[in-house]
N, C-alpha and C positions, 0 to 999 in steps of 0.2 A: 892209826887210830883217828877217828873223826872227832875232833873237838872244835869248839867254836869260841873264838875270842870276841869280846863285846866291842861294838863300835856304834857310832851314831847313825841316824837315818840319812845324814847328809853324805855319807861315804859313797863315792861314785861307783867303785868296783870292789865289792867285798870279796874276800878270798875264801876258798874252801881247801884247806891244806891238811896234811897228816901229822902236824906237830901236836903232840899230846901234852895235856896238863893232867896230872893225876896225883892222888894222895901219895905221900912219901912212903907210907907203910904198906903200899900195895905194889907188887912187881908188875911191870908192863911186859906182856908177851906179844910180839907182832903176830898178826893174823892175816892170812893172804886171801881168804875168800869167805863170804857169808854163805856157808853150805849146809852145815848140819849141826846138831846139838853138840856132838863131841868135839867140834872145833873150839868150843867155848869152855870146855872143862876136860882136861886130860892129865895124866900123871907124867911126871918127869922121870929121868933116869934114876933119881934117888928115891923114887916111890912116893914122893910127896906130891900132892895135887898142886898143879900150877895155878897161881892166883893171877887173875886178870884185873884190868882196870875197874875200879869200884865206882859205880855210878854216884856222882856227887849229890848231896842234898839239893833240892830244887831251890833256885833263887827266884825271888819275885821281881821280875824285870819291869822297870817303869820307864819314865820319860827318857827317850833318846837311846835306849838300849835294845839291840836286836842281835840275833845269832848270825854269825858269818854265813853267807849263802842262804839265810832264811828269808821269809817273806818280809817285805817292808810295809809297815803300817803307819798311816798318817790320819789324824794326829796320834803320836805315840802315847800320849797321856790318856787316851780314851780306853786303853786296855791294860790288863796285867798279863805278863808272859812268864810261864814256868817251863823249864827245859831240862833235858838230860841227854847225854851223848856217850856213845861208846864206839868201838871199831866198826865202821861201815854204816852207822845209822845214828840219827838224832831225832828227838821227839820234842815238840813244843805244844803246850796247852795255852790257848789264848782266850781270855774271858773279857767280854766288854763290860765296862764300868757303868754305862748308861745307854742312852738312845742317840748319842751323837753320830753324825754321819762319819763313816770310816772309809778310807781308800786303801786297797791292798794291791801290791804288785810283787812279781817274782819272775826272775829268769836267771838260771844258774846251771852249772854242769852237774847237777844232782837231780834225782827223781823226787817228786813231791806227791804224797798222798794226802788228801784233805778229807777230814771227817767232820761234817757239820753236826755236832751233837745236839746243839740247841740253836734255834734261830728262825724267826719269821720277820721278813723285812717289809716295811711299808712301801719301799721303793728300792730299786737296785738293779745291777747288771753284772754278769760274770762272763768272762771271755777266756778261753784256752786256745792258744794258737792252733789253727787247723780245724777248729770246730765252730759252729754257729754260736752267736751270743745267746745267752739265756737271761730272761728277766723273771724267772721263777721266784715267787714270793716266799712260799713255805719250803725252806731248804733243810728243815730238821730231818735228821737221820739219812741224809744224802751223802754220797761220796763223790770225789773228783780225783782224777789222776793226771799229773802234768809230767811228761817225760823230760829228761834232762835236756837243757838248751831251749825248751819251749817257753813262750811267754804266758803268764797267768796274770790277769788283772780283774779286779772286782771293786765295786763300790756299793755301799748299802746304807740305807737309813733304817736302822733296826726298829721293828715294832716291839720286839721282846729282846732282852739282853742275850746276845749271841755268845756261843761257846764253841770254839773250833779247835780241833787237834790236828797239828801238822806233823807229818812223818817224812823225814829226809833220808834218802838212800843213796849211797855211793854206787854208781853204775858198775864200777870195776869189781864190786863185791856182791853183786846180785847173784842169786843161784842161776844155774843153766837149766833150761827146760829140756829134758831128754828127748822130747818129740821134735825139737828144733835143732839142738846140737850146736848152737852157736851163741857164744856169750854176748856178741855185739848185735844180736837181732833186736831191732828197735821195739820198744813197748808202745802200745797204742794209747793215745789221749782219750780220756773219758770225762764227761761232765754230768753231774747230778744223776748218778746211777745208784742202784741198790744191790747189795750182795750180802747175804746173811752171814756167811763165814768170815768175810773180810771185816764186816761191821763189828761183829762180836769180838774178834781179836783186837781190832783197833781201839774200841771203847775200853776193853779190859786193860790194855796196855796204857792208854791215856789216864785212866783212873789210878793205876798203880803209880804212875809218874807223879800225879798231883798229890797223892797221899804221902809221897816221900819214901816209898818202899825202898829198902836197902837189899832186897833179894835180887842181886844183880843177875844171877844165873836164870831166874825165872823171867825177868824182864828181857834178857837177851834171847832166851828161847822163844818167847812170844814174838820178838822182832824177826827171828828167823822164819817162823811160821808165816808172819805177815808178808815177808819178802817172797817166800815160795808161792803163796796164794796169788800175789800180784802177777808174778811171772807166768804161773799156770793159766790164770784166767786171760791174760793178755795174749798168750800163745793160742789159746782156744779161739779167741776172736779173729786171729790171723788166718786160721785154717778155714778155707772156703769149702763148704760141702755142697754137693749137687742137690738140687731140689727134689723133694719126694715126688714120685709119680702122681700126677693129678693135683698137685698143690703142695702147700706147706705141711710139714709134719706137725703133730699135735703140740709138741713142745715149742716149735717155731711160732705157731699161731698164738700160743699163750704169751710167749716172750714179746712178740710184736704188739699184741693188743695191750699188754701191761705197759710197755714203753709209751705207747700213744696216750694211754690214760694218765700216766705220770707227767706227761709233757703236753697236756691237752691244750694249753693256751699258747704254745710255742709253734714256730715254723720248724717242722722236722724234715731235714734233708732225707731224700730217699736213700742215699748212701749210708746214713747213720742207722736207719732201720734195717737195711740189708746186713750191715756189720753185726748187728745185735743177734741175728740168726745165722751168721756165718755163710752168707750167700753174696754173690755179686749183685749189683743193683739191677742188672738186666733179668737174671733168673728170679730174683726176689719179686720184682714187679709182676712178672707173669704168674708165678706160683701164688702170690697173694690174691690176685684176681680170680684164679681158679678156686681158691679156698673160700673167699668171701663174696665173690660175684661183682665186686667193684674194685677199682684201683685204690692204692693206699691213701692218696690225698682225698678221695671222695669218702672213704671210710672215716678218715680223721675229721672231716667237716661234719659228717653225720653224727659222730660222737660229741662234737662241740654242741650241736643243736640239742642233743639229748641231755647234756649237762645243763644247758640253758633252760630247758623245760623244768628240770628239777629246781633250779634256782628261782625261776619265775613263780614257783609255788610259795616262795617266802616273800610276803608283802613288804618287809622292811628293806629289801634290796631294790634299787632303782634299775631301770632297763639299761641305763648307761653303765652302771657298775657291773651288771651281769655281762654286758658286751665285752668289757675289759677283762673280766674274770675268765671268759672262755676264749680270749685271744683275738678279739676284734678291736682295732684301734679307733673305729668310729661307730657311732650308734646307727648311722644310715647303712653302712655295709652289713652290720649285724642284722638289721631289720630286713634287708633285701635277702640275705642268706636264709633267715628264718622263714620268710614268706615263701621262698622257693622250695624249701624242704617240707613245710607244713601247710601251705596254702593260706596262712593267716599271719598277722603281725604279732610280735611279742606282747604288745599291750592287749590286743584282742584275745590272745591265748590266755593271758593272766585273768582277764574278766570272765572267760569261760570256766575257769577253775572255781571262781566264786559262786 
């Protein structure tokens, strides 16, 4: 059973063990894998239903208290933390108390799924080992996945009070994808992505936890669904498909364009775009150009300029602010790119609108 003893943020190496703490009136039944609903409820030889670990009422965790193998948050007094754990999985709801700058770090032998339910940051940066850093400001309704053993770091100066739900999974008890057939096949890191099925399940489970639900079977069943969705989607990303003749398939075009729009202000590695449509970088680049007539980086730049045109129609926004909004670190580079694409400067374009 995965349970978490409390320790302070100063602990150098937190443990993730299988020693359980549970209510005395509830029997503990060992479980060997997070596979299916019937692993969580079945009848014994005497015909009585086996009773499992009962999710404990949520504690409101304050200064200096964190879950073993959970994310570390500094300063700890800036947030409240509510958690629940059972065999193979733990969940934690973190709510910011104000707009104080917060630093978050994590590296542990467990998988971590992050659901940013609320949050717009005035400034900040997120890093998952193996992926490029992201400075995305509006992270509301975004997901991130950190495989076991990978580093996850984040700092943010919240513009709105953030609310994040963390899901911790024991790798040994994750379901096996039948298309892969190996329990130890690594899952892929992902940062600030969207997935309707994953999101709906994650949010539903997080709200059940915060409400103090005692329907342990329903919570565990949702946890199983979440684990299966994670494995299935990660396996789908690993499978590389050949490009459609003449270019990208329709769904690949939609996926690539949506990813670019969602990360318009960021530097997007070619490999990241290719993975999103299950192609190698080489085949993706060739197929993208066949479909859109330009390479991915030129398409990305063109979309930035189009976004900038829309923002220039808003007089309250300065040219410098718009440049940062669409991913240019300097006004001069933005002006040069805008002039190259449109034949005029941002200021002149704005005047023409008037």
